[in-house]
N, CA, C and O atoms as a Tinker XYZ file with bonds, in Angstrom:
   420  protein
     1  N     92.301000   96.666000   88.846000    73     2
     2  CA    92.260000   98.079000   88.504000    64     1     3
     3  C     93.678000   98.618000   88.571000    63     2     4     5
     4  O     94.404000   98.409000   89.543000    81     3
     5  N     94.035000   99.294000   87.544000    73     3     6
     6  CA    95.358000   99.917000   87.510000    64     5     7
     7  C     95.179000  101.409000   87.329000    63     6     8     9
     8  O     94.545000  101.849000   86.370000    81     7
     9  N     95.718000  102.174000   88.220000    73     7    10
    10  CA    95.635000  103.625000   88.086000    64     9    11
    11  C     96.995000  104.139000   87.666000    63    10    12    13
    12  O     98.021000  103.817000   88.266000    81    11
    13  N     96.977000  104.928000   86.644000    73    11    14
    14  CA    98.181000  105.547000   86.133000    64    13    15
    15  C     98.070000  107.018000   86.479000    63    14    16    17
    16  O     97.319000  107.751000   85.837000    81    15
    17  N     98.803000  107.454000   87.479000    73    15    18
    18  CA    98.652000  108.806000   87.978000    64    17    19
    19  C     99.993000  109.510000   87.950000    63    18    20    21
    20  O    100.957000  109.070000   88.575000    81    19
    21  N    100.037000  110.577000   87.235000    73    19    22
    22  CA   101.244000  111.386000   87.161000    64    21    23
    23  C    100.949000  112.774000   87.691000    63    22    24    25
    24  O     99.809000  113.238000   87.663000    81    23
    25  N    101.961000  113.409000   88.160000    73    23    26
    26  CA   101.803000  114.735000   88.708000    64    25    27
    27  C    101.483000  115.747000   87.625000    63    26    28    29
    28  O    102.220000  115.881000   86.648000    81    27
    29  N    100.375000  116.460000   87.803000    73    27    30
    30  CA   100.024000  117.499000   86.850000    64    29    31
    31  C    100.671000  118.831000   87.196000    63    30    32    33
    32  O    100.670000  119.753000   86.380000    81    31
    33  N    101.224000  118.941000   88.399000    73    31    34
    34  CA   101.844000  120.216000   88.742000    64    33    35
    35  C    103.054000  120.492000   87.871000    63    34    36    37
    36  O    103.449000  121.649000   87.732000    81    35
    37  N    103.648000  119.483000   87.287000    73    35    38
    38  CA   104.770000  119.691000   86.372000    64    37    39
    39  C    104.351000  120.467000   85.144000    63    38    40    41
    40  O    105.136000  121.247000   84.604000    81    39
    41  N    103.127000  120.264000   84.695000    73    39    42
    42  CA   102.615000  120.998000   83.545000    64    41    43
    43  C    102.097000  122.357000   83.987000    63    42    44    45
    44  O    102.439000  123.381000   83.396000    81    43
    45  N    101.276000  122.363000   85.022000    73    43    46
    46  CA   100.631000  123.602000   85.441000    64    45    47
    47  C    101.633000  124.661000   85.876000    63    46    48    49
    48  O    101.427000  125.851000   85.641000    81    47
    49  N    102.707000  124.232000   86.504000    73    47    50
    50  CA   103.699000  125.183000   86.977000    64    49    51
    51  C    104.850000  125.373000   86.001000    63    50    52    53
    52  O    105.811000  126.081000   86.304000    81    51
    53  N    104.760000  124.750000   84.840000    73    51    54
    54  CA   105.757000  124.974000   83.805000    64    53    55
    55  C    107.104000  124.338000   84.057000    63    54    56    57
    56  O    108.111000  124.839000   83.557000    81    55
    57  N    107.167000  123.257000   84.810000    73    55    58
    58  CA   108.440000  122.579000   85.036000    64    57    59
    59  C    108.876000  121.887000   83.758000    63    58    60    61
    60  O    108.081000  121.208000   83.109000    81    59
    61  N    110.118000  122.056000   83.405000    73    59    62
    62  CA   110.670000  121.350000   82.260000    64    61    63
    63  C    111.704000  120.367000   82.775000    63    62    64    65
    64  O    112.565000  120.714000   83.584000    81    63
    65  N    111.606000  119.148000   82.299000    73    63    66
    66  CA   112.558000  118.142000   82.767000    64    65    67
    67  C    112.291000  117.830000   84.221000    63    66    68    69
    68  O    111.352000  117.101000   84.540000    81    67
    69  N    113.104000  118.371000   85.103000    73    67    70
    70  CA   112.895000  118.174000   86.527000    64    69    71
    71  C    113.319000  116.787000   86.970000    63    70    72    73
    72  O    113.523000  115.896000   86.145000    81    71
    73  N    113.448000  116.610000   88.257000    73    71    74
    74  CA   113.803000  115.284000   88.754000    64    73    75
    75  C    112.524000  114.523000   89.062000    63    74    76    77
    76  O    111.537000  115.097000   89.520000    81    75
    77  N    112.558000  113.237000   88.805000    73    75    78
    78  CA   111.366000  112.435000   89.021000    64    77    79
    79  C    111.188000  112.058000   90.481000    63    78    80    81
    80  O    110.058000  111.866000   90.931000    81    79
    81  N    112.268000  111.949000   91.224000    73    79    82
    82  CA   112.212000  111.672000   92.653000    64    81    83
    83  C    111.410000  110.426000   93.000000    63    82    84    85
    84  O    110.774000  110.383000   94.053000    81    83
    85  N    111.426000  109.423000   92.147000    73    83    86
    86  CA   110.672000  108.208000   92.442000    64    85    87
    87  C    111.345000  107.382000   93.527000    63    86    88    89
    88  O    110.734000  106.449000   94.048000    81    87
    89  N    112.584000  107.697000   93.881000    73    87    90
    90  CA   113.287000  106.930000   94.902000    64    89    91
    91  C    112.697000  107.170000   96.291000    63    90    92    93
    92  O    112.958000  106.393000   97.210000    81    91
    93  N    111.917000  108.216000   96.457000    73    91    94
    94  CA   111.334000  108.518000   97.757000    64    93    95
    95  C    109.957000  107.895000   97.946000    63    94    96    97
    96  O    109.377000  108.006000   99.026000    81    95
    97  N    109.427000  107.249000   96.926000    73    95    98
    98  CA   108.096000  106.646000   97.010000    64    97    99
    99  C    108.165000  105.290000   97.702000    63    98   100   101
   100  O    109.178000  104.592000   97.644000    81    99
   101  N    107.063000  104.938000   98.355000    73    99   102
   102  CA   106.966000  103.619000   98.981000    64   101   103
   103  C    106.752000  102.558000   97.914000    63   102   104   105
   104  O    106.217000  102.836000   96.841000    81   103
   105  N    107.173000  101.347000   98.221000    73   103   106
   106  CA   106.915000  100.227000   97.320000    64   105   107
   107  C    105.515000   99.702000   97.613000    63   106   108   109
   108  O    105.171000   99.429000   98.763000    81   107
   109  N    104.715000   99.563000   96.566000    73   107   110
   110  CA   103.347000   99.076000   96.719000    64   109   111
   111  C    103.207000   97.769000   95.958000    63   110   112   113
   112  O    103.245000   97.752000   94.728000    81   111
   113  N    103.046000   96.685000   96.685000    73   111   114
   114  CA   102.894000   95.382000   96.053000    64   113   115
   115  C    104.191000   94.917000   95.423000    63   114   116   117
   116  O    105.229000   95.562000   95.572000    81   115
   117  N    104.131000   93.796000   94.719000    73   115   118
   118  CA   105.350000   93.227000   94.146000    64   117   119
   119  C    105.839000   93.938000   92.883000    63   118   120   121
   120  O    106.974000   93.718000   92.462000    81   119
   121  N    105.017000   94.778000   92.277000    73   119   122
   122  CA   105.385000   95.346000   90.984000    64   121   123
   123  C    105.637000   96.848000   90.990000    63   122   124   125
   124  O    106.425000   97.329000   90.175000    81   123
   125  N    105.007000   97.595000   91.863000    73   123   126
   126  CA   105.142000   99.049000   91.829000    64   125   127
   127  C    106.320000   99.493000   92.671000    63   126   128   129
   128  O    106.198000   99.746000   93.869000    81   127
   129  N    107.474000   99.581000   92.005000    73   127   130
   130  CA   108.685000  100.046000   92.657000    64   129   131
   131  C    109.300000  101.140000   91.792000    63   130   132   133
   132  O    108.704000  101.563000   90.801000    81   131
   133  N    110.482000  101.594000   92.162000    73   131   134
   134  CA   111.116000  102.700000   91.441000    64   133   135
   135  C    111.337000  102.393000   89.966000    63   134   136   137
   136  O    111.147000  103.264000   89.117000    81   135
   137  N    111.735000  101.170000   89.655000    73   135   138
   138  CA   111.982000  100.841000   88.245000    64   137   139
   139  C    110.679000  100.831000   87.448000    63   138   140   141
   140  O    110.672000  101.207000   86.276000    81   139
   141  N    109.582000  100.408000   88.066000    73   139   142
   142  CA   108.280000  100.437000   87.382000    64   141   143
   143  C    107.838000  101.873000   87.135000    63   142   144   145
   144  O    107.322000  102.193000   86.064000    81   143
   145  N    108.038000  102.732000   88.119000    73   143   146
   146  CA   107.666000  104.146000   87.957000    64   145   147
   147  C    108.478000  104.791000   86.835000    63   146   148   149
   148  O    107.934000  105.521000   86.006000    81   147
   149  N    109.766000  104.519000   86.817000    73   147   150
   150  CA   110.623000  105.075000   85.762000    64   149   151
   151  C    110.194000  104.567000   84.383000    63   150   152   153
   152  O    110.191000  105.329000   83.416000    81   151
   153  N    109.834000  103.289000   84.287000    73   151   154
   154  CA   109.394000  102.721000   83.006000    64   153   155
   155  C    108.092000  103.362000   82.544000    63   154   156   157
   156  O    107.927000  103.648000   81.358000    81   155
   157  N    107.170000  103.590000   83.471000    73   155   158
   158  CA   105.896000  104.239000   83.132000    64   157   159
   159  C    106.147000  105.649000   82.621000    63   158   160   161
   160  O    105.585000  106.056000   81.603000    81   159
   161  N    106.992000  106.393000   83.327000    73   159   162
   162  CA   107.300000  107.761000   82.900000    64   161   163
   163  C    107.977000  107.787000   81.535000    63   162   164   165
   164  O    107.630000  108.603000   80.681000    81   163
   165  N    108.931000  106.903000   81.332000    73   163   166
   166  CA   109.646000  106.860000   80.054000    64   165   167
   167  C    108.678000  106.551000   78.914000    63   166   168   169
   168  O    108.739000  107.183000   77.859000    81   167
   169  N    107.793000  105.589000   79.122000    73   167   170
   170  CA   106.809000  105.204000   78.113000    64   169   171
   171  C    105.868000  106.374000   77.802000    63   170   172   173
   172  O    105.659000  106.714000   76.637000    81   171
   173  N    105.306000  106.981000   78.839000    73   171   174
   174  CA   104.353000  108.077000   78.665000    64   173   175
   175  C    105.016000  109.310000   78.052000    63   174   176   177
   176  O    104.475000  109.917000   77.127000    81   175
   177  N    106.185000  109.676000   78.569000    73   175   178
   178  CA   106.875000  110.853000   78.048000    64   177   179
   179  C    107.373000  110.642000   76.625000    63   178   180   181
   180  O    107.555000  111.610000   75.887000    81   179
   181  N    107.596000  109.386000   76.226000    73   179   182
   182  CA   107.951000  109.097000   74.837000    64   181   183
   183  C    106.846000  109.522000   73.882000    63   182   184   185
   184  O    107.115000  110.105000   72.832000    81   183
   185  N    105.598000  109.228000   74.250000    73   183   186
   186  CA   104.463000  109.665000   73.433000    64   185   187
   187  C    104.350000  111.186000   73.419000    63   186   188   189
   188  O    104.062000  111.781000   72.380000    81   187
   189  N    104.575000  111.806000   74.559000    73   187   190
   190  CA   104.498000  113.270000   74.643000    64   189   191
   191  C    105.587000  113.914000   73.779000    63   190   192   193
   192  O    105.344000  114.937000   73.140000    81   191
   193  N    106.770000  113.326000   73.758000    73   191   194
   194  CA   107.858000  113.847000   72.929000    64   193   195
   195  C    107.508000  113.757000   71.452000    63   194   196   197
   196  O    107.746000  114.696000   70.693000    81   195
   197  N    106.943000  112.623000   71.046000    73   195   198
   198  CA   106.534000  112.463000   69.644000    64   197   199
   199  C    105.483000  113.506000   69.273000    63   198   200   201
   200  O    105.531000  114.079000   68.185000    81   199
   201  N    104.537000  113.750000   70.172000    73   199   202
   202  CA   103.506000  114.748000   69.923000    64   201   203
   203  C    104.107000  116.147000   69.841000    63   202   204   205
   204  O    103.740000  116.932000   68.967000    81   203
   205  N    105.023000  116.459000   70.741000    73   203   206
   206  CA   105.650000  117.782000   70.746000    64   205   207
   207  C    106.436000  118.042000   69.468000    63   206   208   209
   208  O    106.529000  119.183000   69.015000    81   207
   209  N    106.999000  116.992000   68.888000    73   207   210
   210  CA   107.787000  117.133000   67.656000    64   209   211
   211  C    106.938000  117.065000   66.388000    63   210   212   213
   212  O    107.458000  117.227000   65.284000    81   211
   213  N    105.644000  116.829000   66.540000    73   211   214
   214  CA   104.785000  116.716000   65.365000    64   213   215
   215  C    104.918000  115.384000   64.659000    63   214   216   217
   216  O    104.673000  115.296000   63.455000    81   215
   217  N    105.300000  114.350000   65.380000    73   215   218
   218  CA   105.506000  113.026000   64.791000    64   217   219
   219  C    104.406000  112.027000   65.146000    63   218   220   221
   220  O    104.519000  110.842000   64.833000    81   219
   221  N    103.349000  112.500000   65.794000    73   219   222
   222  CA   102.248000  111.600000   66.162000    64   221   223
   223  C    101.299000  111.437000   64.987000    63   222   224   225
   224  O    100.891000  112.425000   64.375000    81   223
   225  N    100.943000  110.195000   64.665000    73   223   226
   226  CA   100.038000  109.976000   63.534000    64   225   227
   227  C     98.650000  110.526000   63.822000    63   226   228   229
   228  O     98.129000  110.412000   64.932000    81   227
   229  N     98.075000  111.118000   62.802000    73   227   230
   230  CA    96.722000  111.648000   62.905000    64   229   231
   231  C     95.811000  110.956000   61.915000    63   230   232   233
   232  O     95.990000  109.774000   61.623000    81   231
   233  N     94.852000  111.672000   61.404000    73   231   234
   234  CA    93.883000  111.123000   60.464000    64   233   235
   235  C     94.401000  111.179000   59.036000    63   234   236   237
   236  O     95.183000  112.061000   58.681000    81   235
   237  N     93.969000  110.256000   58.246000    73   235   238
   238  CA    94.267000  110.192000   56.812000    64   237   239
   239  C     95.765000  110.197000   56.531000    63   238   240   241
   240  O     96.214000  110.778000   55.542000    81   239
   241  N     96.536000  109.549000   57.401000    73   239   242
   242  CA    97.967000  109.407000   57.181000    64   241   243
   243  C     98.795000  110.648000   57.450000    63   242   244   245
   244  O    100.004000  110.643000   57.217000    81   243
   245  N     98.178000  111.699000   57.932000    73   243   246
   246  CA    98.908000  112.934000   58.241000    64   245   247
   247  C     99.282000  112.953000   59.721000    63   246   248   249
   248  O     98.584000  112.389000   60.564000    81   247
   249  N    100.386000  113.609000   60.010000    73   247   250
   250  CA   100.812000  113.760000   61.400000    64   249   251
   251  C    100.063000  114.923000   62.036000    63   250   252   253
   252  O     99.681000  115.883000   61.366000    81   251
   253  N     99.864000  114.814000   63.342000    73   251   254
   254  CA    99.276000  115.922000   64.081000    64   253   255
   255  C    100.273000  117.072000   64.127000    63   254   256   257
   256  O    101.482000  116.860000   64.035000    81   255
   257  N     99.763000  118.276000   64.269000    73   255   258
   258  CA   100.643000  119.434000   64.386000    64   257   259
   259  C    101.460000  119.333000   65.674000    63   258   260   261
   260  O    100.994000  118.756000   66.656000    81   259
   261  N    102.666000  119.885000   65.681000    73   259   262
   262  CA   103.487000  119.837000   66.897000    64   261   263
   263  C    102.791000  120.547000   68.059000    63   262   264   265
   264  O    102.135000  121.573000   67.877000    81   263
   265  N    102.945000  119.988000   69.237000    73   263   266
   266  CA   102.394000  120.608000   70.441000    64   265   267
   267  C    103.355000  121.688000   70.924000    63   266   268   269
   268  O    104.562000  121.615000   70.696000    81   267
   269  N    102.803000  122.676000   71.585000    73   267   270
   270  CA   103.629000  123.732000   72.161000    64   269   271
   271  C    103.566000  123.632000   73.677000    63   270   272   273
   272  O    102.514000  123.334000   74.243000    81   271
   273  N    104.675000  123.875000   74.323000    73   271   274
   274  CA   104.751000  123.861000   75.788000    64   273   275
   275  C    104.255000  122.549000   76.382000    63   274   276   277
   276  O    103.566000  122.550000   77.403000    81   275
   277  N    104.594000  121.454000   75.762000    73   275   278
   278  CA   104.213000  120.131000   76.264000    64   277   279
   279  C    105.428000  119.546000   76.975000    63   278   280   281
   280  O    106.311000  118.967000   76.342000    81   279
   281  N    105.465000  119.700000   78.269000    73   279   282
   282  CA   106.617000  119.297000   79.061000    64   281   283
   283  C    106.515000  117.836000   79.472000    63   282   284   285
   284  O    105.432000  117.251000   79.467000    81   283
   285  N    107.650000  117.256000   79.826000    73   283   286
   286  CA   107.656000  115.902000   80.364000    64   285   287
   287  C    106.929000  115.878000   81.701000    63   286   288   289
   288  O    106.992000  116.828000   82.481000    81   287
   289  N    106.246000  114.778000   81.945000    73   287   290
   290  CA   105.574000  114.592000   83.220000    64   289   291
   291  C    106.601000  114.145000   84.251000    63   290   292   293
   292  O    107.618000  113.541000   83.908000    81   291
   293  N    106.329000  114.444000   85.502000    73   291   294
   294  CA   107.162000  113.974000   86.599000    64   293   295
   295  C    106.269000  113.201000   87.564000    63   294   296   297
   296  O    105.066000  113.451000   87.638000    81   295
   297  N    106.851000  112.275000   88.294000    73   295   298
   298  CA   106.093000  111.432000   89.212000    64   297   299
   299  C    105.884000  112.147000   90.532000    63   298   300   301
   300  O    106.780000  112.835000   91.020000    81   299
   301  N    104.723000  111.990000   91.102000    73   299   302
   302  CA   104.425000  112.540000   92.416000    64   301   303
   303  C    104.073000  111.396000   93.364000    63   302   304   305
   304  O    103.053000  110.729000   93.191000    81   303
   305  N    104.921000  111.174000   94.361000    73   303   306
   306  CA   104.637000  110.137000   95.363000    64   305   307
   307  C    103.356000  110.475000   96.122000    63   306   308   309
   308  O    102.588000  109.582000   96.479000    81   307
   309  N    103.130000  111.751000   96.364000    73   307   310
   310  CA   101.933000  112.200000   97.066000    64   309   311
   311  C    100.674000  111.830000   96.282000    63   310   312   313
   312  O     99.715000  111.323000   96.864000    81   311
   313  N    100.666000  112.076000   94.973000    73   311   314
   314  CA    99.501000  111.725000   94.163000    64   313   315
   315  C     99.343000  110.215000   94.033000    63   314   316   317
   316  O     98.225000  109.709000   93.934000    81   315
   317  N    100.453000  109.503000   94.033000    73   315   318
   318  CA   100.370000  108.041000   94.008000    64   317   319
   319  C     99.644000  107.534000   95.252000    63   318   320   321
   320  O     98.782000  106.660000   95.159000    81   319
   321  N     99.993000  108.081000   96.412000    73   319   322
   322  CA    99.333000  107.689000   97.663000    64   321   323
   323  C     97.843000  108.016000   97.621000    63   322   324   325
   324  O     97.017000  107.210000   98.050000    81   323
   325  N     97.497000  109.192000   97.108000    73   323   326
   326  CA    96.087000  109.585000   97.025000    64   325   327
   327  C     95.316000  108.676000   96.071000    63   326   328   329
   328  O     94.157000  108.348000   96.325000    81   327
   329  N     95.948000  108.275000   94.990000    73   327   330
   330  CA    95.291000  107.376000   94.038000    64   329   331
   331  C     95.029000  106.020000   94.677000    63   330   332   333
   332  O     93.965000  105.432000   94.483000    81   331
   333  N     95.992000  105.529000   95.434000    73   331   334
   334  CA    95.804000  104.242000   96.114000    64   333   335
   335  C     94.668000  104.311000   97.127000    63   334   336   337
   336  O     93.867000  103.382000   97.226000    81   335
   337  N     94.596000  105.405000   97.878000    73   335   338
   338  CA    93.517000  105.559000   98.854000    64   337   339
   339  C     92.162000  105.645000   98.161000    63   338   340   341
   340  O     91.171000  105.119000   98.667000    81   339
   341  N     92.114000  106.306000   97.000000    73   339   342
   342  CA    90.853000  106.438000   96.263000    64   341   343
   343  C     90.368000  105.097000   95.736000    63   342   344   345
   344  O     89.163000  104.895000   95.579000    81   343
   345  N     91.290000  104.175000   95.459000    73   343   346
   346  CA    90.888000  102.878000   94.907000    64   345   347
   347  C     90.573000  101.841000   95.979000    63   346   348   349
   348  O     90.049000  100.772000   95.663000    81   347
   349  N     90.879000  102.132000   97.229000    73   347   350
   350  CA    90.619000  101.159000   98.292000    64   349   351
   351  C     89.151000  100.772000   98.371000    63   350   352   353
   352  O     88.829000   99.615000   98.641000    81   351
   353  N     88.254000  101.730000   98.139000    73   351   354
   354  CA    86.820000  101.458000   98.196000    64   353   355
   355  C     86.246000  101.159000   96.819000    63   354   356   357
   356  O     85.063000  100.845000   96.691000    81   355
   357  N     87.080000  101.257000   95.792000    73   355   358
   358  CA    86.663000  100.983000   94.420000    64   357   359
   359  C     85.492000  101.872000   94.008000    63   358   360   361
   360  O     84.623000  101.443000   93.249000    81   359
   361  N     85.466000  103.090000   94.497000    73   359   362
   362  CA    84.390000  104.024000   94.175000    64   361   363
   363  C     84.765000  104.837000   92.945000    63   362   364   365
   364  O     85.928000  105.196000   92.760000    81   363
   365  N     83.796000  105.121000   92.122000    73   363   366
   366  CA    84.020000  105.940000   90.931000    64   365   367
   367  C     83.521000  107.349000   91.212000    63   366   368   369
   368  O     82.329000  107.637000   91.109000    81   367
   369  N     84.438000  108.202000   91.563000    73   367   370
   370  CA    84.080000  109.592000   91.799000    64   369   371
   371  C     85.263000  110.457000   91.392000    63   370   372   373
   372  O     86.408000  110.005000   91.385000    81   371
   373  N     84.976000  111.688000   91.060000    73   371   374
   374  CA    86.026000  112.625000   90.699000    64   373   375
   375  C     86.428000  113.434000   91.919000    63   374   376   377
   376  O     85.577000  113.911000   92.669000    81   375
   377  N     87.708000  113.580000   92.108000    73   375   378
   378  CA    88.233000  114.418000   93.173000    64   377   379
   379  C     88.479000  115.788000   92.567000    63   378   380   381
   380  O     89.347000  115.940000   91.708000    81   379
   381  N     87.735000  116.770000   92.999000    73   379   382
   382  CA    87.852000  118.108000   92.419000    64   381   383
   383  C     88.288000  119.152000   93.451000    63   382   384   385
   384  O     88.225000  120.353000   93.185000    81   383
   385  N     88.716000  118.708000   94.594000    73   383   386
   386  CA    89.056000  119.655000   95.647000    64   385   387
   387  C     90.484000  120.174000   95.551000    63   386   388   389
   388  O     90.822000  121.174000   96.184000    81   387
   389  N     91.313000  119.515000   94.776000    73   387   390
   390  CA    92.719000  119.885000   94.758000    64   389   391
   391  C     93.181000  120.182000   93.340000    63   390   392   393
   392  O     92.396000  120.115000   92.395000    81   391
   393  N     94.451000  120.508000   93.199000    73   391   394
   394  CA    95.007000  120.928000   91.915000    64   393   395
   395  C     95.482000  119.728000   91.094000    63   394   396   397
   396  O     96.629000  119.699000   90.648000    81   395
   397  N     94.613000  118.747000   90.893000    73   395   398
   398  CA    94.918000  117.618000   90.031000    64   397   399
   399  C     93.617000  117.019000   89.526000    63   398   400   401
   400  O     92.543000  117.289000   90.063000    81   399
   401  N     93.729000  116.214000   88.499000    73   399   402
   402  CA    92.559000  115.566000   87.909000    64   401   403
   403  C     92.837000  114.082000   87.794000    63   402   404   405
   404  O     93.952000  113.630000   88.058000    81   403
   405  N     91.831000  113.325000   87.402000    73   403   406
   406  CA    91.999000  111.885000   87.263000    64   405   407
   407  C     91.185000  111.391000   86.090000    63   406   408   409
   408  O     90.211000  112.018000   85.673000    81   407
   409  N     91.600000  110.265000   85.572000    73   407   410
   410  CA    90.849000  109.578000   84.526000    64   409   411
   411  C     90.257000  108.328000   85.137000    63   410   412   413
   412  O     90.962000  107.546000   85.775000    81   411
   413  N     88.966000  108.139000   84.946000    73   411   414
   414  CA    88.294000  106.959000   85.472000    64   413   415
   415  C     87.809000  106.129000   84.306000    63   414   416   417
   416  O     87.089000  106.633000   83.443000    81   415
   417  N     88.193000  104.857000   84.265000    73   415   418
   418  CA    87.779000  103.957000   83.191000    64   417   419
   419  C     86.908000  102.872000   83.749000    63   418   420
   420  O     86.450000  102.005000   83.005000    81   419
């Protein structure tokens, strides 16, 4: 199971750019380190940038309309820790008590 969790407070609070601060996160396993976090953010924000510019492919060969106020995501070490704790029991439930959401596959 791989959880991809990014901080939603960057969007909700209107942060633009901002520092990712991934250097303060703990290393989890052999692969989840600062360089992995930066690569995930770069990959994800690349898609968001294309969408914001109206360059994302849509239906019938047309591009989707440009997004408005679509800011880059920033990493949250706190949310990363919460995601890891949620997966320890491998339970499928939504956490609705706080100011974030999750995708369960």
